[in-house]
C-alpha positions as CSV (number, residue, x, y, z in Angstrom):
1,X,91.0,-118.9,-121.5
2,X,92.2,-120.9,-118.6
3,X,88.7,-122.1,-117.9
4,X,88.3,-123.1,-121.6
5,X,91.4,-125.3,-121.3
6,X,90.0,-127.1,-118.2
7,X,86.7,-127.6,-120.0
8,X,88.5,-129.1,-123.0
9,X,90.4,-131.5,-120.8
10,X,87.3,-132.7,-119.1
11,X,85.5,-133.1,-122.4
12,X,88.4,-135.1,-123.8
13,X,88.4,-137.4,-120.8
14,X,84.7,-138.1,-121.2
15,X,85.0,-138.5,-124.9
16,X,87.8,-141.1,-124.5
17,X,85.8,-143.0,-121.9
18,X,82.8,-143.0,-124.2
19,X,85.0,-144.3,-127.1
20,X,86.5,-147.1,-125.0
21,X,83.0,-148.1,-123.8
22,X,81.7,-148.1,-127.3
23,X,84.7,-150.3,-128.4
24,X,84.0,-152.7,-125.5
25,X,80.4,-152.9,-126.5
26,X,81.4,-153.7,-130.0
27,X,83.8,-156.5,-128.9
28,X,81.0,-158.0,-126.6
29,X,78.5,-158.0,-129.5
30,X,80.9,-159.8,-131.8
31,X,82.0,-162.1,-129.0
32,X,85.6,-161.0,-129.1
33,X,86.1,-161.6,-125.4
34,X,89.8,-162.2,-125.6
35,X,90.4,-158.5,-126.1
36,X,88.4,-157.5,-123.0
37,X,91.3,-158.3,-120.8
38,X,93.2,-155.5,-122.4
39,X,90.3,-153.0,-122.4
40,X,88.8,-153.5,-118.9
41,X,92.0,-152.2,-117.1
42,X,91.9,-149.2,-119.3
43,X,88.2,-148.5,-118.4
44,X,89.0,-149.0,-114.7
45,X,91.9,-146.5,-115.0
46,X,89.7,-144.0,-116.8
47,X,86.9,-144.2,-114.3
48,X,89.4,-143.9,-111.4
49,X,91.0,-140.9,-113.0
50,X,87.6,-139.2,-113.6
51,X,86.6,-140.0,-110.0
52,X,89.9,-138.6,-108.7
53,X,89.4,-135.5,-110.7
54,X,85.9,-135.0,-109.4
55,X,87.1,-135.7,-105.8
56,X,89.9,-133.2,-106.1
57,X,87.5,-130.6,-107.5
58,X,85.0,-131.3,-104.7
59,X,87.8,-130.9,-102.1
60,X,88.9,-127.6,-103.6
61,X,85.2,-126.4,-103.7
62,X,84.8,-127.4,-100.0
63,X,87.9,-125.4,-99.1
64,X,86.6,-122.4,-101.1
65,X,83.1,-122.6,-99.4
66,X,84.8,-122.8,-96.0
67,X,86.8,-119.7,-96.7
68,X,83.6,-117.8,-97.9
69,X,81.7,-119.1,-94.8
70,X,84.4,-117.7,-92.4
71,X,85.0,-114.6,-94.6
72,X,88.7,-115.7,-94.9
73,X,89.3,-114.0,-98.2
74,X,93.1,-114.0,-97.6
75,X,93.3,-117.7,-98.5
76,X,95.3,-118.4,-101.6
77,X,95.0,-121.5,-103.8
78,X,98.3,-122.5,-105.3
79,X,97.9,-122.6,-109.0
80,X,101.5,-123.2,-110.1
81,X,102.0,-126.5,-108.3
82,X,98.4,-127.8,-108.7
83,X,97.5,-130.6,-111.2
84,X,96.8,-129.3,-114.6
85,X,93.1,-130.2,-114.4
86,X,92.7,-128.2,-111.1
87,X,94.7,-125.1,-112.2
88,X,91.6,-123.4,-113.8
89,X,89.5,-124.1,-110.7
90,X,92.1,-122.7,-108.3
91,X,92.7,-119.7,-110.5
92,X,88.9,-119.0,-110.5
93,X,88.7,-119.3,-106.7
94,X,91.6,-116.9,-106.4
95,X,89.9,-114.4,-108.6
96,X,86.7,-114.7,-106.6
97,X,88.6,-114.3,-103.3
98,X,90.4,-111.3,-104.7
99,X,87.0,-109.7,-105.7
100,X,85.5,-110.5,-102.3
101,X,88.5,-109.0,-100.6
102,X,88.2,-105.8,-102.6
103,X,84.5,-105.5,-101.9
104,X,85.0,-106.3,-98.2
105,X,87.8,-103.7,-98.0
106,X,85.7,-101.1,-99.7
107,X,82.7,-101.8,-97.4
108,X,84.9,-101.6,-94.3
109,X,86.4,-98.3,-95.6
110,X,83.0,-96.9,-96.2
111,X,81.8,-98.1,-92.8
112,X,84.8,-96.5,-91.0
113,X,84.3,-93.3,-93.1
114,X,80.7,-93.0,-92.2
115,X,81.4,-93.7,-88.5
116,X,84.1,-91.0,-88.4
117,X,81.7,-88.5,-90.0
118,X,79.0,-89.4,-87.5
119,X,81.5,-89.0,-84.6
120,X,82.6,-85.6,-85.9
121,X,79.1,-84.0,-86.3
122,X,77.6,-82.1,-83.5
123,X,74.3,-83.9,-84.0
124,X,73.6,-86.7,-81.6
125,X,72.5,-90.0,-83.2
126,X,70.8,-92.9,-81.5
127,X,69.6,-96.2,-83.1
128,X,67.6,-98.8,-81.3
129,X,65.4,-101.9,-81.8
130,X,61.7,-100.9,-81.7
131,X,60.7,-104.3,-80.3
132,X,62.9,-104.7,-77.2
133,X,64.5,-101.2,-77.0
134,X,68.1,-102.5,-77.4
135,X,70.4,-99.7,-78.4
136,X,72.3,-100.6,-81.6
137,X,74.5,-97.6,-81.8
138,X,75.0,-94.1,-80.4
139,X,77.7,-91.6,-81.3
140,X,80.1,-89.6,-79.1
141,X,78.2,-86.4,-79.7
142,X,75.1,-87.8,-78.1
143,X,77.1,-89.2,-75.1
144,X,78.6,-85.7,-74.5
145,X,75.2,-84.0,-75.1
146,X,73.3,-86.1,-72.6
147,X,76.4,-87.0,-70.5
148,X,75.7,-90.7,-70.9
149,X,78.8,-92.9,-71.1
150,X,76.7,-95.9,-72.0
151,X,73.1,-96.8,-72.8
152,X,72.1,-100.5,-73.1
153,X,68.4,-99.9,-73.8
154,X,66.5,-96.8,-74.6
155,X,64.1,-97.7,-71.7
156,X,66.9,-97.0,-69.2
157,X,66.8,-93.4,-70.3
158,X,63.4,-93.0,-68.6
159,X,65.0,-93.1,-65.1
160,X,67.4,-90.3,-66.1
161,X,65.2,-88.0,-68.2
162,X,61.6,-89.1,-68.3
163,X,60.5,-86.1,-70.4
164,X,63.1,-86.8,-73.1
165,X,62.3,-90.5,-73.0
166,X,58.6,-89.8,-73.6
167,X,59.4,-87.5,-76.5
168,X,61.6,-90.2,-78.2
169,X,59.3,-93.1,-77.8
170,X,56.2,-91.3,-79.0
171,X,58.0,-89.8,-82.0
172,X,56.9,-91.5,-85.2
173,X,59.2,-91.9,-88.3
174,X,59.3,-88.8,-90.4
175,X,58.4,-86.5,-87.5
176,X,60.4,-83.8,-85.7
177,X,59.7,-82.4,-82.3
178,X,61.3,-79.8,-79.9
179,X,62.0,-81.4,-76.6
180,X,63.7,-80.5,-73.3
181,X,66.8,-82.5,-72.2
182,X,68.4,-82.5,-68.8
183,X,72.0,-83.1,-67.8
184,X,74.2,-82.2,-64.8
185,X,74.7,-78.7,-66.2
186,X,70.9,-78.0,-66.4
187,X,68.3,-78.1,-69.1
188,X,68.5,-77.3,-72.8
189,X,66.3,-77.6,-75.9
190,X,66.9,-80.3,-78.5
191,X,65.3,-80.9,-81.8
192,X,64.6,-84.6,-82.1
193,X,64.0,-86.1,-85.6
194,X,63.0,-89.7,-86.3
195,X,63.3,-92.1,-89.2
196,X,62.8,-95.9,-89.3
197,X,64.3,-98.8,-91.2
198,X,63.9,-102.5,-91.4
199,X,66.6,-105.2,-91.8
200,X,66.6,-109.0,-91.1
201,X,62.9,-108.8,-90.3
202,X,63.4,-106.4,-87.4
203,X,62.4,-102.7,-87.2
204,X,64.7,-100.0,-86.0
205,X,64.4,-96.3,-85.1
206,X,67.1,-93.8,-85.8
207,X,66.8,-90.6,-83.7
208,X,68.8,-87.4,-84.4
209,X,69.3,-85.0,-81.5
210,X,70.3,-81.4,-82.4
211,X,71.0,-78.9,-79.6
212,X,69.1,-75.8,-80.6
213,X,69.7,-73.8,-77.4
214,X,72.2,-71.5,-79.0
215,X,70.0,-70.9,-82.0
216,X,67.0,-70.2,-79.8
217,X,69.1,-67.9,-77.6
218,X,70.3,-66.0,-80.6
219,X,66.8,-65.7,-82.0
220,X,65.4,-64.7,-78.6
221,X,68.2,-62.1,-78.1
222,X,67.6,-60.5,-81.5
223,X,63.8,-60.4,-80.7
224,X,64.5,-58.6,-77.4
225,X,66.9,-56.2,-79.1
226,X,64.3,-55.2,-81.6
227,X,61.7,-54.8,-78.9
228,X,64.1,-52.7,-76.8
229,X,64.9,-50.5,-79.8
230,X,61.2,-49.9,-80.5
231,X,60.3,-49.5,-76.8
232,X,63.1,-47.1,-75.9
233,X,62.5,-45.0,-79.0
234,X,58.8,-44.7,-78.3
235,X,59.3,-44.0,-74.6
236,X,61.9,-41.3,-75.2
237,X,59.8,-39.7,-78.0
238,X,56.7,-39.7,-75.9
239,X,58.1,-38.8,-72.5
240,X,60.6,-36.1,-73.5
241,X,57.8,-33.6,-74.4
242,X,56.0,-34.4,-71.2
243,X,59.1,-33.7,-69.1
244,X,59.7,-30.4,-71.0
245,X,56.1,-29.4,-70.7
246,X,56.1,-30.1,-66.9
247,X,59.2,-28.0,-66.5
248,X,57.5,-25.1,-68.4
249,X,54.3,-25.4,-66.4
250,X,56.3,-25.3,-63.1
251,X,58.1,-22.2,-64.1
252,X,54.9,-20.4,-65.2
253,X,53.2,-21.5,-62.0
254,X,56.1,-20.0,-59.9
255,X,55.7,-16.7,-61.8
256,X,52.0,-16.6,-61.4
257,X,52.1,-17.6,-57.7
258,X,53.0,-14.0,-56.6
259,X,49.9,-12.5,-58.4
260,X,47.3,-15.1,-57.2
261,X,45.8,-15.2,-53.8
262,X,45.7,-18.9,-52.8
263,X,44.3,-19.3,-49.2
264,X,43.5,-23.0,-49.9
265,X,47.0,-24.1,-51.0
266,X,45.8,-25.1,-54.5
267,X,48.9,-23.7,-56.1
268,X,51.1,-25.7,-53.8
269,X,49.2,-28.9,-54.7
270,X,49.6,-28.0,-58.4
271,X,53.3,-27.5,-57.9
272,X,53.7,-30.8,-56.2
273,X,51.7,-32.6,-59.0
274,X,53.7,-31.0,-61.7
275,X,57.0,-31.8,-59.9
276,X,55.9,-35.5,-59.6
277,X,55.1,-35.6,-63.3
278,X,58.5,-34.1,-64.1
279,X,60.4,-36.5,-61.8
280,X,58.6,-39.6,-63.1
281,X,59.1,-38.6,-66.7
282,X,62.8,-38.0,-66.1
283,X,62.9,-41.4,-64.4
284,X,61.3,-43.1,-67.5
285,X,63.9,-41.3,-69.7
286,X,66.7,-42.7,-67.6
287,X,65.1,-46.1,-67.6
288,X,64.9,-46.1,-71.4
289,X,68.5,-44.8,-71.7
290,X,69.7,-47.6,-69.4
291,X,68.1,-50.4,-71.3
292,X,69.4,-48.9,-74.6
293,X,72.8,-50.0,-73.3
294,X,71.9,-53.5,-74.1
295,X,72.2,-52.9,-77.8
296,X,75.4,-50.8,-77.6
297,X,77.7,-53.8,-77.2
298,X,78.3,-55.1,-80.8
299,X,82.1,-55.5,-81.1
300,X,84.7,-57.3,-79.0
301,X,88.3,-56.3,-78.4
302,X,89.6,-59.9,-78.2
303,X,92.8,-60.5,-76.3
304,X,94.6,-63.6,-74.9
305,X,93.7,-63.8,-71.3
306,X,95.4,-65.9,-68.6
307,X,92.8,-67.1,-66.1
308,X,95.3,-66.6,-63.2
309,X,95.7,-62.9,-64.0
310,X,92.0,-62.4,-64.5
311,X,91.1,-64.0,-61.2
312,X,93.9,-62.0,-59.4
313,X,92.5,-58.8,-60.7
314,X,88.9,-59.7,-59.7
315,X,90.1,-60.8,-56.2
316,X,91.9,-57.5,-55.6
317,X,88.9,-55.6,-56.8
318,X,86.2,-57.6,-54.9
319,X,88.0,-58.8,-51.8
320,X,87.4,-55.6,-49.7
321,X,83.6,-55.8,-50.4
322,X,83.6,-59.5,-49.4
323,X,85.4,-58.8,-46.2
324,X,83.1,-55.9,-45.4
325,X,80.1,-58.1,-45.8
326,X,81.9,-61.1,-44.0
327,X,81.5,-63.4,-47.0
328,X,84.2,-66.0,-47.8
329,X,85.6,-65.8,-51.3
330,X,87.2,-69.0,-52.6
331,X,89.2,-69.0,-55.8
332,X,90.0,-72.3,-57.5
333,X,92.0,-72.8,-60.7
334,X,92.4,-76.4,-61.7
335,X,94.7,-75.7,-64.6
336,X,97.0,-72.7,-63.9
337,X,98.1,-72.4,-67.5
338,X,94.5,-72.1,-68.7
339,X,94.2,-69.4,-71.4
340,X,91.2,-68.1,-73.4
341,X,90.6,-65.4,-76.0
342,X,88.0,-62.8,-74.9
343,X,87.4,-59.1,-74.3
344,X,88.9,-58.6,-70.9
345,X,86.8,-55.6,-70.0
346,X,83.5,-57.2,-70.9
347,X,84.4,-60.5,-69.3
348,X,85.3,-58.7,-66.0
349,X,81.9,-57.0,-66.3
350,X,80.2,-60.3,-66.5
351,X,82.1,-61.9,-63.6
352,X,81.6,-58.8,-61.4
353,X,77.9,-58.9,-62.1
354,X,77.7,-62.6,-61.2
355,X,79.8,-62.1,-58.0
356,X,77.6,-59.2,-56.9
357,X,74.5,-61.3,-57.4
358,X,76.1,-64.1,-55.5
359,X,76.9,-61.8,-52.6
360,X,73.3,-60.8,-52.5
361,X,72.2,-64.4,-52.6
362,X,74.2,-65.5,-49.6
363,X,73.4,-62.5,-47.3
364,X,71.1,-64.7,-45.2
365,X,73.3,-67.8,-45.2
366,X,74.9,-69.1,-41.9
367,X,78.3,-69.4,-43.4
368,X,78.1,-67.3,-46.6
369,X,80.6,-68.4,-49.3
370,X,81.2,-67.6,-53.0
371,X,83.4,-69.8,-55.1
372,X,85.1,-68.5,-58.3
373,X,86.6,-71.4,-60.3
374,X,88.0,-72.3,-63.7
375,X,88.4,-75.6,-65.4
376,X,88.3,-77.4,-68.8
377,X,85.2,-79.2,-69.9
378,X,85.1,-82.7,-71.4
379,X,85.1,-81.1,-74.9
380,X,88.3,-79.2,-73.9
381,X,86.6,-75.8,-73.6
382,X,87.4,-73.3,-70.9
383,X,84.7,-73.0,-68.3
384,X,84.5,-70.3,-65.6
385,X,82.0,-70.9,-62.7
386,X,80.6,-68.6,-60.0
387,X,78.9,-70.6,-57.3
388,X,77.3,-69.7,-54.0
389,X,75.6,-71.4,-51.0
390,X,72.6,-69.1,-50.9
391,X,68.9,-69.9,-50.9
392,X,68.9,-71.1,-54.6
393,X,66.2,-70.6,-57.2
394,X,63.1,-72.5,-58.3
395,X,62.8,-73.8,-61.9
396,X,60.3,-71.1,-62.7
397,X,62.7,-68.3,-61.7
398,X,65.6,-69.9,-63.6
399,X,63.5,-69.9,-66.8
400,X,63.1,-66.1,-66.5
401,X,66.4,-64.8,-65.1
402,X,67.9,-64.0,-68.5
403,X,64.8,-62.1,-69.7
404,X,65.3,-58.3,-69.8
405,X,63.4,-56.4,-67.1
406,X,63.0,-59.5,-64.9
407,X,64.5,-59.3,-61.4
408,X,63.9,-61.0,-58.1
409,X,65.3,-57.9,-56.2
410,X,63.1,-55.1,-55.2
411,X,65.6,-52.5,-56.5
412,X,66.9,-54.6,-59.4
413,X,66.7,-53.3,-63.0
414,X,66.7,-56.8,-64.6
415,X,69.4,-55.7,-67.0
416,X,72.5,-57.4,-65.4
417,X,72.0,-61.1,-66.5
418,X,70.6,-60.1,-69.8
419,X,73.7,-58.1,-70.5
420,X,75.9,-61.1,-69.3
421,X,74.1,-63.4,-71.7
422,X,74.5,-61.0,-74.6
423,X,78.2,-60.6,-73.9
424,X,78.7,-64.4,-73.8
425,X,76.8,-64.8,-77.1
426,X,79.2,-62.2,-78.7
427,X,82.0,-64.5,-77.5
428,X,80.3,-67.5,-79.2
429,X,80.0,-68.9,-75.7
430,X,77.1,-69.9,-73.4
431,X,76.0,-69.0,-69.9
432,X,74.1,-71.6,-67.9
433,X,72.7,-71.8,-64.4
434,X,72.2,-74.6,-62.0
435,X,70.2,-74.1,-58.9
436,X,67.6,-75.6,-56.6
437,X,65.8,-74.1,-53.6
438,X,68.1,-74.5,-50.5
439,X,71.1,-75.8,-52.5
440,X,72.7,-72.6,-53.8
441,X,73.3,-71.4,-57.3
442,X,76.1,-71.8,-59.9
443,X,76.6,-69.9,-63.1
444,X,78.8,-71.4,-65.7
445,X,80.5,-69.5,-68.6
446,X,81.7,-71.8,-71.4
447,X,83.8,-70.3,-74.2
């Protein structure tokens, strides 16, 4: 309606100017020049008024274009005190500015909303320019995952983790790949997925990083449990009759020994062989029963545990053994009020196992030392660490130490660390190892 009024005013101005010009032409044709002195000032005034109107409209338009150019949608054009002919124009500009302001606000809200979502998800996200490798954006989850506070170009990742860099750069849009990532805490598996997009004539890659270590550990643990169930069942079913039969044969042999003349000692050899069979079959039964313990822990008796109390109990329990073996035990608690919820008995079992392993690792060190410490991670999760200054381990050994039956000790059963890992998984936590030959070993429990 307002625009219609402005249009009518402009039409009226043009129509009046046209009428005056027609009248002037009529006077000129009929040579009535004396009336021209009255009409010419009117024509000049009308032309000046029309020019002034157009000039004001142009100025208003320039101001509006400037506000759009600088995205200054807060600018308000005064309608009330404006000339009548400019009121429709200013009103229109205000409406356009208001619409732009709403659109801009909605866009900013959506952007903030998406950013907050991307910051909250556990999946790491990286976007970079495919031409020069400039990183456009990376979320906090990726920074925590890779322990990278800042990444200017994706090429700078090559110096920190060449394997992961190779996996990222060779990944094509639409593909996914399982890769190995490294940080200060060790190595872990990540599923990297790629998509591509183009804007302003430039191509970009968007990479998603998902830590699948826990999922792989859980799957692996379940696979081992199934294997152990089948294996122990078959061993016990097969070996138990052998042990019983060997015992029966030995008894019968002793009964028959008094009735048989044996100058060559054959009966003695048979007795020794049957005794060996019986002993080894009983050993296999004990072996199967021991490994069946891996599957017995299925429930937790969760309590609130103060780290100070837990460490004091461990120190009282283990200190005599450390003193006997002349190994220094250092206990560090960076936050004395640190509390976690766990099964105290199972947690003590895990820590005792790790400390016993640490004592064995430092037996040949010049100044053997084991450090038991507790702290809070960057994600505010409790972390307990058992470190030693022993001989350390190679990468090949570290990849196998949590596998059931694997042991680097001659008398080791290979059950200890497997049990530790299962207990930590029941706590929805993780156990990680850091080690290098000649640099000692550190096991970290994160809850």
